[in-house]
C-alpha positions as CSV (number, residue, x, y, z in Angstrom):
1,M,0.0,0.0,0.0
2,W,2.8,2.4,0.9
3,D,4.5,1.9,-2.5
4,Y,1.2,2.7,-4.2
5,I,0.9,5.9,-2.2
6,L,4.4,6.9,-3.2
7,E,3.6,6.3,-6.8
8,K,0.7,8.8,-6.6
9,Y,1.9,11.3,-4.1
10,M,5.0,12.9,-2.8
11,V,5.0,12.0,0.9
12,P,8.1,12.1,3.1
13,I,9.0,8.9,4.9
14,E,8.2,10.7,8.2
15,G,4.5,10.8,7.1
16,R,4.3,7.0,6.6
17,K,2.8,6.2,10.0
18,W,0.2,9.0,9.7
19,V,-0.8,8.0,6.1
20,M,-1.1,4.3,7.0
21,S,-3.1,5.1,10.1
22,T,-5.5,7.3,8.2
23,I,-6.0,4.7,5.5
24,N,-6.7,2.2,8.2
25,D,-9.3,4.5,9.9
26,L,-11.0,5.3,6.6
27,W,-11.2,1.6,5.7
28,R,-12.9,0.8,9.0
29,V,-15.4,3.6,8.5
30,H,-16.1,2.3,5.0
31,K,-16.8,-1.2,6.3
32,S,-19.0,0.1,9.1
33,R,-21.1,2.2,6.8
34,M,-21.4,-0.7,4.3
35,K,-22.7,-3.0,7.1
36,D,-25.1,-0.3,8.4
37,K,-26.5,0.4,4.9
38,H,-26.6,-3.1,3.5
39,Y,-27.0,-5.4,6.5
40,Y,-28.6,-3.7,9.5
41,A,-31.0,-1.7,7.3
42,Y,-32.8,-5.0,6.2
43,T,-34.2,-7.8,8.3
44,T,-33.6,-10.7,5.9
45,D,-30.9,-11.9,3.6
46,A,-33.4,-11.8,0.7
47,R,-34.0,-8.1,1.2
48,R,-30.3,-7.5,1.7
49,W,-29.6,-9.4,-1.5
50,K,-32.2,-7.4,-3.4
51,N,-30.5,-4.1,-2.2
52,R,-26.9,-5.3,-2.5
53,P,-24.3,-2.7,-3.7
54,K,-23.5,-3.2,-7.4
55,T,-19.9,-2.4,-6.6
56,I,-19.5,-5.8,-4.9
57,S,-19.7,-9.0,-6.9
58,E,-22.4,-11.5,-6.1
59,Q,-20.0,-14.0,-4.7
60,Q,-18.2,-11.4,-2.5
61,F,-21.6,-10.1,-1.2
62,R,-22.7,-13.7,-0.5
63,D,-19.5,-14.3,1.4
64,L,-19.9,-11.0,3.2
65,L,-23.5,-11.8,4.3
66,N,-22.3,-15.2,5.6
67,Y,-19.6,-13.5,7.5
68,W,-21.9,-10.9,9.0
69,D,-24.4,-13.6,10.0
70,L,-21.7,-15.3,12.0
71,E,-21.0,-12.2,14.1
């Protein structure tokens, strides 16, 4: 991930910890919002499936629903 950041942006090595921490925080926020919007918002997997985000493949969403059901 760090190498990708360096390809796109000029970031001093001293900023690595902050950049990686920020990416981590934003990823957690994204996952939380995804679960709120596409899992907790619906009471059944059938309704969740009907309203699945089109940016996630069917197989990945199926796996995600199975994972969320285990929690």
